[in-house]
C-alpha positions as CSV (number, residue, x, y, z in Angstrom):
1,M,104.0,82.0,136.6
2,K,104.1,85.5,138.2
3,R,101.5,85.8,141.0
4,R,99.5,89.1,140.8
5,S,98.2,91.2,143.5
6,K,94.6,90.6,144.5
7,A,93.4,93.9,143.2
8,A,95.1,93.3,140.0
9,V,93.2,90.0,139.9
10,L,89.9,91.6,140.7
11,G,90.4,94.3,138.1
12,T,91.1,91.6,135.3
13,V,88.0,89.9,136.5
14,A,85.8,93.0,136.3
15,V,86.0,93.2,132.7
16,I,83.5,90.5,132.1
17,G,80.0,91.6,132.4
18,L,78.7,90.7,129.0
19,T,76.5,87.7,128.0
20,V,78.7,86.2,125.1
21,L,77.2,84.7,122.0
22,S,77.6,83.3,120.5
23,G,82.4,78.1,117.8
24,C,93.3,65.2,113.3
25,G,96.8,65.6,114.3
26,G,99.5,63.1,114.3
27,G,101.1,61.6,117.2
28,A,103.7,64.0,118.2
29,G,106.1,63.2,120.9
30,Q,107.4,59.6,120.1
31,N,110.3,58.6,117.7
32,A,110.5,55.8,115.3
33,A,111.9,53.5,118.0
34,G,109.0,54.0,120.2
35,Q,110.5,56.3,122.7
36,N,109.4,59.8,124.1
37,A,111.0,62.8,123.7
38,A,113.3,62.1,126.8
39,G,114.5,58.7,125.1
40,N,112.5,56.5,127.6
41,A,110.4,53.6,126.4
42,T,106.8,54.4,126.0
43,A,103.9,52.5,127.7
44,T,101.6,50.1,125.7
45,A,98.1,51.7,125.5
46,P,95.5,49.0,126.5
47,A,92.9,48.1,123.9
48,G,89.5,49.5,123.8
49,N,87.9,52.7,124.8
50,L,90.3,54.9,126.7
51,V,87.7,57.7,127.2
52,T,85.5,58.6,130.3
53,P,84.0,61.9,131.3
54,D,86.7,62.1,133.9
55,L,89.8,60.8,132.3
56,I,91.2,60.6,128.6
57,G,93.9,58.0,128.3
58,S,95.2,55.3,130.7
59,P,95.1,55.8,134.5
60,N,98.7,54.4,134.4
61,A,99.9,57.3,132.0
62,K,103.0,58.9,133.1
63,T,102.0,62.4,132.6
64,T,98.6,64.2,132.8
65,I,97.6,67.6,131.4
66,T,94.4,69.5,132.2
67,W,91.9,70.6,129.5
68,E,88.8,72.9,130.2
69,A,86.0,73.6,128.0
70,V,82.5,74.8,128.4
71,P,79.7,72.0,128.7
72,A,78.6,72.0,125.0
73,Y,82.1,71.2,124.0
74,S,82.8,68.7,126.6
75,L,82.3,65.1,127.1
76,K,79.5,66.1,129.6
77,G,77.7,67.9,126.9
78,S,73.9,67.1,126.0
79,D,74.3,66.7,122.3
80,P,75.0,62.9,121.7
81,K,76.6,63.6,118.3
82,R,79.0,65.8,119.8
83,V,79.9,63.7,122.7
84,Q,80.4,60.7,120.4
85,Y,82.7,62.8,118.0
86,L,84.7,63.8,121.1
87,Q,84.9,60.0,122.4
88,D,86.0,58.8,118.9
89,T,88.9,61.4,118.3
90,F,90.1,61.4,121.9
91,N,90.3,57.4,122.1
92,K,92.4,57.8,118.9
93,W,94.7,60.3,120.2
94,A,95.0,58.2,123.7
95,Q,95.8,55.1,121.6
96,Q,98.7,57.1,119.8
97,H,100.0,58.7,123.2
98,P,100.0,55.9,125.7
99,D,102.4,58.0,128.2
100,W,99.8,60.9,128.4
101,A,96.5,61.3,129.9
102,V,94.2,64.2,129.8
103,K,92.0,65.4,132.9
104,P,88.8,67.0,131.6
105,L,87.6,70.1,133.3
106,V,84.2,71.7,132.7
107,A,83.6,75.3,132.9
108,S,80.7,77.2,133.8
109,A,77.7,76.6,131.4
110,T,77.3,80.7,131.4
111,P,80.1,81.8,129.2
112,N,80.6,85.3,131.0
113,E,81.0,83.3,134.1
114,A,83.3,80.9,132.6
115,M,85.6,83.6,131.2
116,A,85.6,85.6,134.3
117,K,86.8,82.6,136.4
118,L,89.4,81.8,133.7
119,L,90.8,85.4,133.8
120,Q,91.1,85.2,137.3
121,D,92.9,81.7,137.3
122,A,95.3,82.9,134.7
123,A,96.2,86.2,136.6
124,S,96.8,84.0,139.7
125,G,98.8,81.5,138.0
126,N,96.3,78.6,138.4
127,A,95.0,78.2,134.7
128,P,94.4,74.6,133.2
129,D,97.2,73.5,130.8
130,V,94.6,74.0,127.9
131,A,91.5,76.1,127.8
132,Q,88.7,77.1,125.7
133,I,88.4,81.0,125.3
134,D,85.9,83.3,123.8
135,S,87.5,85.0,120.7
136,Y,86.9,88.5,121.9
137,I,88.2,87.6,125.4
138,F,91.3,85.9,123.8
139,P,93.5,89.1,123.5
140,Q,93.3,89.8,127.3
141,M,95.1,86.3,127.8
142,Y,98.1,86.6,125.6
143,K,100.2,87.8,128.6
144,Y,99.4,84.5,130.3
145,L,99.6,81.9,127.3
146,T,102.4,80.3,125.8
147,P,103.6,80.9,122.4
148,L,102.7,78.0,120.0
149,D,104.5,78.9,116.8
150,D,107.0,76.0,116.7
151,Y,104.5,73.5,118.1
152,L,101.8,74.3,115.5
153,A,104.4,74.0,112.6
154,K,105.5,70.5,113.8
155,A,101.6,69.6,114.0
156,G,101.2,70.8,110.4
157,I,98.8,73.8,111.2
158,D,99.6,76.7,109.2
159,I,98.3,80.2,110.4
160,N,98.1,81.4,106.8
161,D,95.4,78.9,106.2
162,F,93.1,80.8,108.7
163,F,90.9,83.6,107.5
164,P,92.4,87.2,108.4
165,F,90.1,87.8,111.1
166,A,91.0,84.7,113.0
167,Q,94.8,85.3,112.4
168,K,94.4,88.6,113.9
169,I,93.2,87.1,117.0
170,M,95.6,84.1,117.1
171,K,98.5,86.3,116.8
172,G,99.6,88.5,119.9
173,P,101.1,92.0,119.6
174,D,104.5,90.5,119.5
175,G,103.7,88.4,116.3
176,H,103.7,85.1,118.1
177,I,100.8,82.7,117.6
178,Y,99.1,82.0,120.8
179,G,96.0,79.9,120.1
180,V,93.9,77.8,117.7
181,Y,90.7,79.6,116.5
182,F,88.7,76.6,115.6
183,T,85.0,77.5,115.4
184,T,83.2,80.7,114.1
185,D,80.1,82.1,112.8
186,V,79.2,85.0,110.4
187,R,76.3,87.7,110.3
188,M,74.5,88.3,106.8
189,L,71.4,89.3,105.4
190,F,68.8,86.6,105.0
191,Y,66.2,87.2,102.2
192,R,63.3,85.6,100.6
193,K,64.0,85.2,97.0
194,D,60.5,85.3,95.8
195,L,60.0,88.9,97.4
196,V,63.5,90.4,97.2
197,P,65.3,89.2,93.8
198,N,67.9,91.6,94.1
199,P,68.8,92.1,98.0
200,P,69.6,95.7,98.9
201,K,73.2,96.8,99.4
202,T,72.7,99.9,101.2
203,W,69.9,101.5,103.6
204,D,68.7,103.8,100.8
205,E,68.0,100.9,98.6
206,L,66.2,99.1,101.4
207,L,64.0,102.3,102.1
208,K,63.1,102.3,98.3
209,M,61.8,98.7,98.2
210,A,60.0,98.7,101.5
211,P,56.7,100.6,100.4
212,D,55.8,97.8,98.0
213,L,56.6,95.0,100.5
214,E,54.4,96.8,103.0
215,K,51.5,97.0,100.5
216,K,51.7,92.9,100.5
217,G,51.5,92.8,104.2
218,I,55.0,91.8,104.5
219,T,57.7,93.2,107.1
220,P,60.5,94.6,104.9
221,Y,63.4,94.1,107.5
222,L,64.1,92.9,110.8
223,M,67.0,92.7,113.1
224,A,67.7,92.1,116.9
225,G,67.3,95.6,118.6
226,G,66.5,94.9,122.2
227,R,68.8,94.6,125.2
228,G,71.2,92.0,124.1
229,E,74.6,91.6,122.7
230,A,73.3,90.8,119.3
231,S,71.9,94.3,118.8
232,F,75.4,95.9,119.2
233,M,77.5,93.4,117.6
234,D,75.5,93.0,114.6
235,I,75.6,96.8,113.6
236,L,79.4,97.2,114.2
237,P,80.1,96.3,110.6
238,M,78.1,99.3,109.5
239,Y,80.0,101.5,111.9
240,W,83.4,100.0,110.8
241,A,82.3,100.5,107.0
242,L,82.3,104.3,107.7
243,G,86.0,104.0,109.6
244,G,84.6,104.3,113.1
245,K,86.7,103.2,115.9
246,L,85.5,102.3,119.2
247,V,88.6,102.6,121.3
248,D,92.2,104.2,120.8
249,D,95.5,102.2,121.1
250,K,95.3,102.2,124.8
251,G,91.9,100.9,124.9
252,K,90.2,104.2,125.9
253,P,86.6,104.8,124.5
254,V,86.6,107.3,121.7
255,F,83.5,106.3,119.8
256,G,81.6,109.3,120.9
257,E,84.2,111.8,119.7
258,G,84.9,113.7,116.4
259,E,84.6,111.7,113.3
260,N,83.8,108.7,115.3
261,K,80.7,110.2,116.9
262,Q,79.6,111.2,113.4
263,D,79.9,107.7,112.2
264,W,77.7,106.4,115.0
265,L,75.1,109.1,114.3
266,T,75.1,108.0,110.6
267,V,74.4,104.5,111.7
268,L,71.9,105.4,114.2
269,G,70.3,107.6,112.0
270,D,69.8,105.0,109.4
271,L,68.0,102.8,111.9
272,Q,65.6,105.8,112.9
273,Q,64.8,106.3,109.3
274,A,64.0,102.7,108.8
275,V,61.4,102.8,111.5
276,K,60.0,106.1,110.4
277,Q,59.6,104.9,106.7
278,G,58.2,101.6,107.6
279,A,61.1,99.5,106.4
280,M,61.6,98.0,110.1
281,P,59.1,97.8,112.7
282,A,59.8,99.2,116.3
283,R,59.1,95.8,117.7
284,A,62.5,94.9,116.8
285,T,63.4,95.9,120.3
286,N,61.7,92.9,121.4
287,Y,64.4,90.7,120.0
288,K,67.7,90.1,122.0
289,N,69.3,87.5,119.9
290,E,69.4,86.6,116.3
291,S,67.5,83.4,116.7
292,D,64.7,85.3,118.3
293,L,63.7,86.2,114.8
294,N,63.2,82.7,113.7
295,T,59.4,82.7,114.4
296,E,58.6,85.8,112.5
297,A,61.1,84.7,109.7
298,A,59.3,81.3,109.4
299,S,55.8,83.0,109.3
300,G,56.1,83.9,105.7
301,K,55.6,87.6,106.7
302,V,59.2,88.9,106.8
303,A,61.2,89.6,103.7
304,M,64.6,90.0,105.1
305,F,66.5,90.1,108.4
306,L,69.9,90.4,109.6
307,G,71.0,86.9,111.1
308,G,73.8,84.5,111.9
309,N,74.7,81.5,109.5
310,F,73.4,79.2,112.4
311,Q,70.0,80.3,111.5
312,W,70.2,78.5,108.3
313,A,70.0,75.1,110.1
314,Q,67.5,76.4,112.6
315,L,65.0,77.7,109.9
316,Q,65.6,74.6,107.8
317,S,64.5,72.4,110.8
318,I,61.2,74.7,111.0
319,L,60.5,75.1,107.2
320,G,62.1,72.0,105.8
321,D,62.7,73.6,102.4
322,M,65.1,76.7,102.3
323,S,65.3,77.1,98.6
324,N,63.2,80.2,98.7
325,W,65.8,81.8,101.0
326,G,69.2,83.2,100.2
327,V,71.8,85.2,101.9
328,A,73.8,88.2,101.0
329,P,76.3,90.6,102.4
330,L,74.9,93.0,105.3
331,I,73.2,96.3,104.3
332,M,75.8,99.1,104.6
333,P,75.5,102.7,105.2
334,K,77.2,103.4,101.7
335,A,77.7,101.8,98.6
336,D,81.0,99.9,97.7
337,T,81.7,99.0,101.3
338,R,81.6,95.6,102.7
339,E,81.8,94.5,106.5
340,T,80.8,91.8,108.7
341,V,81.4,90.4,112.2
342,S,82.2,87.0,113.7
343,G,82.4,85.2,117.2
344,G,83.7,81.9,118.0
345,W,86.0,80.1,120.2
346,V,90.0,79.6,120.5
347,W,92.0,77.1,122.2
348,G,94.9,78.4,124.3
349,V,97.8,76.8,126.2
350,F,98.9,78.1,129.6
351,T,101.4,75.5,130.6
352,K,105.1,76.5,130.1
353,D,106.3,72.8,130.1
354,P,107.8,72.1,126.6
355,A,106.6,68.5,126.6
356,K,103.1,69.4,127.9
357,V,102.9,72.1,125.4
358,E,103.7,69.7,122.5
359,E,101.2,67.2,123.7
360,A,98.4,69.9,124.3
361,V,98.9,71.0,120.6
362,S,98.7,67.4,119.4
363,F,95.6,67.0,121.5
364,I,94.1,70.3,119.9
365,A,95.1,69.3,116.4
366,N,93.5,65.9,116.7
367,G,90.2,67.0,117.8
368,W,89.8,70.6,116.0
369,G,92.9,71.9,114.7
370,S,93.7,70.0,111.7
371,Q,91.4,70.0,108.5
372,E,89.8,66.7,109.3
373,G,89.4,67.5,113.0
374,M,88.1,71.1,112.4
375,A,85.7,69.9,109.7
376,G,84.6,67.0,112.0
377,W,83.8,69.2,114.9
378,C,82.1,71.9,112.8
379,K,79.7,69.5,111.1
380,V,78.5,67.7,114.3
381,G,78.4,71.3,116.3
382,G,76.9,73.4,113.5
383,Y,79.7,75.9,113.4
384,L,81.8,77.4,110.5
385,P,85.6,76.3,110.1
386,T,88.2,79.1,110.4
387,R,90.4,77.4,108.2
388,Q,89.9,78.3,104.3
389,S,91.0,74.8,103.3
390,V,88.2,73.1,104.8
391,Y,85.9,74.9,102.3
392,Q,87.9,73.8,99.5
393,K,88.5,70.1,100.3
394,D,85.5,69.0,102.2
395,T,82.5,68.5,100.0
396,Y,80.2,69.4,102.9
397,F,81.4,72.8,103.3
398,S,82.1,73.5,99.6
399,Q,78.3,73.5,98.5
400,P,75.7,76.2,99.2
401,P,75.3,78.1,101.5
402,F,78.5,77.3,103.1
403,D,80.4,78.6,100.0
404,Q,78.6,81.9,100.5
405,F,79.4,81.9,104.4
406,A,83.1,81.2,103.6
407,E,83.2,84.2,101.1
408,E,81.6,86.6,103.6
409,L,84.4,85.5,106.4
410,K,86.8,87.2,104.2
411,Y,85.3,90.5,105.1
412,S,84.7,89.7,108.7
413,N,86.2,91.1,112.0
414,T,85.8,90.7,115.6
415,R,84.9,92.7,118.4
416,P,87.8,94.5,120.5
417,G,89.5,92.5,123.0
418,V,89.5,95.5,125.4
419,A,88.5,95.6,129.0
420,I,85.8,98.1,128.6
421,Y,83.9,96.3,125.9
422,S,81.4,94.8,127.8
423,D,80.3,98.0,129.6
424,M,80.4,99.7,126.1
425,S,78.1,96.9,124.5
426,N,75.8,97.2,127.3
427,N,75.4,101.0,127.1
428,M,75.1,100.9,123.2
429,Q,72.5,98.1,123.3
430,I,70.5,100.6,125.4
431,A,71.2,103.5,122.8
432,I,70.2,101.2,119.9
433,S,67.0,100.0,121.4
434,S,66.1,103.7,122.5
435,V,66.7,105.0,118.9
436,I,64.5,102.1,117.3
437,S,61.8,102.7,119.9
438,G,61.8,106.4,119.4
439,S,62.3,107.2,122.9
440,K,65.6,109.1,122.2
441,T,67.2,110.8,119.3
442,P,70.4,109.3,117.9
443,E,72.4,112.2,119.5
444,Q,70.7,111.9,122.9
445,A,71.2,108.1,122.8
446,L,74.8,108.3,121.8
447,D,75.8,110.9,124.2
448,D,74.3,108.9,127.2
449,A,76.1,105.7,126.1
450,Y,79.3,107.4,125.6
451,N,79.3,109.4,128.8
452,A,78.4,106.3,130.9
453,T,81.2,104.2,129.3
454,L,83.6,106.9,129.8
455,Q,82.5,107.0,133.6
456,Q,83.0,103.3,133.9
457,Y,86.4,103.3,132.1
458,N,87.7,106.0,134.6
459,S,86.6,104.0,137.5
460,M,88.2,100.9,136.2
461,K,91.4,102.9,136.0
462,K,91.4,103.8,139.6
């Protein structure tokens, strides 16, 4: 891999300043005669467990590949159910691939730090063979990753089975497939069925029903409106629904210019009016992440909130019975529009050795990429699958509310994978919080955020 200058490496690492959210293949590599691709006789896998936190496979394996994951996705994770799933699937893979071993590497527990280091390692030619990559960072990795088209086809993984938003991330600008998007989430409107028989589709509809809810002592609507990634990420669908663009084709910020500016003023104006007319309290600025809303939602005093699918299980653990709760598409600025946003993780392969690439893809398919692997991991981890067939063939994911989550994933998009995104998000978090609190008008808040982002973009280009 070509080694880049120190300045170029530091410039790449500088793009990470954001707290990131947040998510079984056959035995390729042997023929019917028990030989590997080179025609050599394969080793015999010893019986018993072949998985430890430090090695997957036999210590006598001929070849080793390195695999890096964040702690919660690793053999050193704190969730026993996840660790057991990984041990079982890895042991199965190791038995089928006796000539190969996998060296587990654990990235930083802080996602932004993990991604910053991975970008630096990739730029300097020192990336692991296989690594877990945040979906919005993934496009910045295309130039370092290995195309997987033929390897995925051999493993039985069809990109057309993935939701459209996942396909956009998996495919690079050259049309080749560079990764396997294996977990995701989705933002939706959570609502109380007894208080909101027909959930609002637009802000105007919300404002009309808010007074009756207030008379009952109920907070009509809540969202994460503080200094956190959720406040920006979660209202991006409203901006996209109006046709707004954050950056141009070269990654330069354009969200404060022309029609893009007007689209943001509409979105921020809707938030301002929601507070002024009592549909949403200014205390929304106290919440940085979607899960911060759970206590209020469980109190029985909130009619609706903008949340992530992962909150369904969280609320269920608090309330027990979720029969009075429903989910619906997000509230939009205008009728007949429908957008949402998703996060999640992607496996990418950095090694250029064809034999290692084939084994890496087999390893990915076994644990997460195949229908069985993806369903298994998403069940124990509490994630949404990115393959549509999983929802059709697995009874767990074909029932409510997963069928509704799957339907909404058809309208999902991801944050732009551009270098300036983290700065843009931080600046817009301030803008959103300022509008909700009433300390700035929508135009003042937007202008301040855009000017700050342009300054940071120009500094980045120097």
